[in-house]
Structure formats: structure tokens, C-alpha cells
C-alpha positions in Angstrom: 0.1 0.0 0.1 1.2 3.4 -1.1 -0.3 6.8 -0.3 0.7 10.2 -2.2 -0.5 13.2 -0.7 -2.2 15.5 -3.1 -2.0 18.2 -0.8 -0.9 18.4 3.0 -2.1 21.8 3.8 -5.2 23.1 5.8 -8.7 24.5 4.3 -7.1 27.8 3.6 -3.7 26.5 2.3 -2.5 28.3 -0.7 1.2 26.6 -1.1 0.5 23.1 0.2 -3.0 22.6 -1.2 -5.8 20.9 0.8 -5.2 17.8 2.4 -6.5 15.1 0.0 -4.7 11.8 -1.2 -4.2 9.2 -3.3 -3.7 5.4 -2.3 -2.3 2.9 -4.5 -2.8 -0.9 -4.1 -2.2 -3.6 -6.9 -3.2 -1.3 -9.8 -6.2 0.2 -7.6 -6.2 3.9 -7.2 -8.3 5.4 -4.5 -8.6 9.3 -3.8 -9.3 10.2 -0.2 -11.4 13.4 -0.6 -11.5 15.9 -3.4 -10.7 19.3 -2.2 -10.7 22.8 -3.9 -7.0 22.0 -5.0 -7.2 18.2 -5.8 -7.5 18.4 -9.6 -4.9 21.1 -9.9 -2.6 18.9 -7.9 -3.5 15.8 -10.4 -2.7 18.0 -13.3 0.7 19.1 -11.8 1.5 15.5 -11.1 0.5 14.6 -14.9 -2.1 12.3 -13.8 -5.7 12.2 -15.8 -8.9 11.8 -13.7 -9.3 8.5 -15.4 -6.2 6.9 -13.0 -8.9 7.1 -10.1 -10.5 4.0 -9.8 -12.8 5.3 -6.9 -13.3 8.5 -4.2 -14.0 7.9 -0.5 -15.2 10.7 1.4 -14.8 11.9 4.7 -17.0 14.8 5.4 -18.2 17.9 3.6 -16.2 20.5 3.9 -14.7 22.4 0.8 -11.3 21.5 1.5 -12.6 17.8 1.0 -15.2 18.0 -1.4 -14.7 21.3 -3.5 -13.6 19.6 -6.3 -16.1 16.9 -7.1 -18.3 19.3 -9.1 -15.6 19.5 -11.8 -14.7 15.8 -11.2 -18.1 14.7 -11.9 -18.4 17.0 -14.8 -15.4 15.9 -16.5 -15.8 12.2 -16.0 -18.9 12.3 -17.1 -19.0 14.5 -20.3 -15.1 14.3 -21.0 -14.8 10.7 -20.4 -18.2 9.2 -20.3 -17.2 7.3 -17.0 -19.4 7.2 -13.8 -16.4 6.4 -11.0 -17.1 4.7 -7.8 -18.0 6.7 -4.7 -17.7 5.7 -1.4 -19.8 8.0 1.0 -20.3 7.5 5.0 -24.1 7.1 5.0 -24.7 10.1 7.5 -23.2 12.6 5.0 -25.0 11.1 1.4 -27.8 13.4 1.5 -26.4 16.4 2.9 -23.5 16.0 0.1 -25.9 16.2 -2.5 -28.6 18.9 -1.4 -26.5 21.0 0.5 -23.0 20.7 -1.6 -23.5 19.5 -5.2 -27.1 20.2 -6.3 -26.8 23.5 -7.1 -23.9 22.9 -9.5 -24.6 19.4 -10.9 -28.5 19.7 -11.4 -29.2 19.5 -15.0 -31.2 17.8 -17.6 -29.1 14.5 -17.3 -28.0 15.0 -13.9 -31.0 14.8 -11.5 -29.2 13.1 -8.6 -25.8 12.1 -7.4 -26.2 8.7 -8.6 -26.3 10.1 -12.4 -22.7 11.2 -12.0 -21.1 8.3 -9.7 -21.9 4.9 -8.6 -22.3 5.4 -5.0 -22.0 3.2 -2.3 -23.2 4.2 0.8 -20.7 3.2 4.0 -21.7 2.5 7.6 -19.0 3.4 10.5 -17.2 0.7 12.2 -18.0 -1.6 9.4 -14.9 -2.7 7.4 -15.6 -2.2 3.6 -13.3 -4.1 1.1 -12.2 -1.3 -1.5 -10.0 -3.6 -3.5 -8.4 -7.2 -3.2 -6.0 -5.7 -0.7 -7.4 -2.7 0.4 -10.1 -2.4 3.3 -11.3 0.6 5.4 -13.2 1.3 8.3 -15.1 4.5 9.0 -14.7 5.8 12.6 -16.8 8.5 13.6 -14.6 11.4 15.1 -14.8 14.7 16.4 -14.6 17.9 14.5 -17.3 20.4 14.0 -20.4 20.1 16.5 -23.4 18.5 14.6 -21.6 17.5 11.5 -20.5 14.3 10.9 -17.0 13.7 10.2 -14.9 10.4 9.7 -11.5 9.0 10.0 -10.2 6.0 8.2 -8.5 2.7 9.4 -7.0 1.2 6.4 -5.8 -2.5 6.5 -6.2 -2.6 10.2 -2.6 -0.9 10.6 -2.7 2.7 9.1 -5.0 5.5 10.8 -5.7 8.4 8.3 -7.4 11.3 10.7 -9.0 13.4 8.1 -10.0 16.3 10.3 -10.5 15.7 14.2 -10.0 17.4 17.6 -7.3 15.7 20.2 -8.4 12.2 21.2 -5.5 10.5 22.8 -7.7 7.7 24.0 -8.6 6.5 20.2 -4.8 6.8 19.3 -4.1 4.7 22.3 -6.5 2.2 21.4 -5.7 1.9 17.9 -2.2 1.3 18.8 -2.5 -0.9 22.0 -5.5 -2.9 20.9 -6.0 -3.0 17.2 -2.4 -2.9 16.0 -2.0 0.2 14.2 1.5 0.9 13.0 1.2 4.3 11.3 -0.7 7.1 11.7 -1.2 10.3 9.4 -2.9 12.8 11.8 -4.1 16.4 11.0 -2.6 19.1 12.9 -3.1 22.8 13.7 0.3 24.2 14.3 -0.8 27.3 16.5 -3.2 27.5 19.4 -6.3 27.3 20.0 -7.1 24.1 18.0 -10.9 24.1 18.5 -11.6 21.8 15.5 -8.3 20.4 15.1 -5.7 18.7 17.3 -2.7 20.9 17.8 0.9 20.6 17.6 1.1 21.1 21.4 -1.5 18.6 22.1 0.2 16.0 19.9 3.3 16.6 21.5 1.7 15.5 24.8 1.4 12.1 23.7 3.9 9.5 24.8 7.2 9.2 22.7 5.9 5.4 21.8 2.7 7.0 19.9 4.6 10.1 18.5 7.0 8.0 16.5 4.2 6.4 14.7 2.9 9.8 13.8 3.2 11.7 10.4 1.8 15.3 10.6 -0.5 16.7 7.9 -3.3 19.3 7.2 -0.9 22.0 8.5 -0.6 25.7 8.0 1.2 27.2 5.2 4.1 28.5 8.0 5.1 24.7 8.4 8.6 25.3 7.6 8.8 27.5 10.8 8.0 24.2 13.0 10.7 21.7 11.4 12.5 20.5 14.1 10.0 21.5 16.7 7.4 18.5 16.2 9.0 15.8 19.0 9.2 12.5 17.5 6.6 13.2 14.9 7.6 14.1 11.1 5.8 16.1 8.8 4.2 14.3 5.8 5.4 15.9 2.3 3.1 17.2 -0.6 3.5 14.5 -3.6 6.0 12.4 -2.1 4.9 8.7 -2.2 5.1 6.6 1.2 4.9 3.0 1.6 2.8 1.9 4.3 
């Protein structure tokens, strides 16, 4: 399993792009979220949209779904394809009604299923995405009253999407569920409010810190190099083997 971040920045990133990813397993390519900058990043990498076999969404903020309108139009009208989309059950209706309908609703596009082969996913229920790739949705705290999900891949890789500091979950994943690697969103400056902050993550035991790679960070990330304890920064466009 390999992962390549299309962006490692936060919602307002201009330099590091939105925190979206491509996961590669045995010829299968999964896009994790499709934010405002995702397709710009794919263009820079020289990757056509048809390389994407499926999209998996975590929540409906613009930095995670803001590129879906262009993706949908181009796949339907430019390539004549209807890609797979794995969507948490709790966000499927608001994704269409509150986010995509205004732009995509037209003759020949009356519902989200006109653009995607939609597969609703239940939380805490492992789903096989391809022969060697499974995912479990874990509902994690982010914005009050808005469902948001982190991802647990192949029972060893935790990808936090967006979440507030939750040390008990991280300890449980490592101590009870065999987690080896964590890609965790990180707000570098206080206060965090809806994201774990660097100071909070630095309070974790070293045995947890050494498994953490930081992502979803601010554009001034370079000022924090060498100030992250045993944790390292994920780099945009670099491919990591998990």
C-alpha cells in the first residue's frame, strides 16, 4: 500500500494545497477526498482523472469535497465514465442537497447517482475497496453536529482526516488494534478548536509520537521543522509505503 498526498495543507492553504490523498494498491487507485485544489495537484503530477478508480469521502467541508463538481462533470461529459464513490451514510444526503446539487443539477443530472456509482458506507463496518485494501470508518469529533470520519486502512494505518485531539482513540488503535502508522491532521498554532494542535500531539507518549506523521498543517509549516518531537511532517506529492 502506497499513499501520495495531493496536498498536505489546511482549508486555507495556498502553498501546500488541501489535505487530499491518492492511495495505490495493486493497480487500484483510491482518492481520499476531493477538495478545491485536488485536480490542480493531479494536473501538476501529470495524472489524468481516469487514473482514479474510486473516491472515498470523509466529510463535506470544501477542502475535502470542493473539487467534486469539476470531477463529476469531466468524468461524465469528457470521459463518459461513472466512478465509484464511497460515502458515509450520514453525509450522503447533505452532500447532494447542500453541496453538489446547485452545480450538478441539470438535464441528465438529476441526482448524485447520475454522476457516480455511489456506495453508502456504515461507520465501524470494514469495507473491501479492492483485493488488498479495506477501510473502516471511525466517526471522530470535528465540527459539532456535523458528521466527520477518520479512516482505518488494512487494520494498521490510521488516517485522521479532520479531528479534535483524541488521545484515547490513538492509544486504543495502537495498543488494541495493531495500528502501525498514523497520518494525523495538525494545527500548528493554538487554539485548536476543531483540530488537534501541535502542543496537544506533543503531549502524547513517545511510543505514539514515533508512529505519527503530521498533515493538514498551516502554510508556515517550515517554521516548525525540528519542533515536532518524534513526529514528522508528511510532504506533498511524495509517495510513502505503508
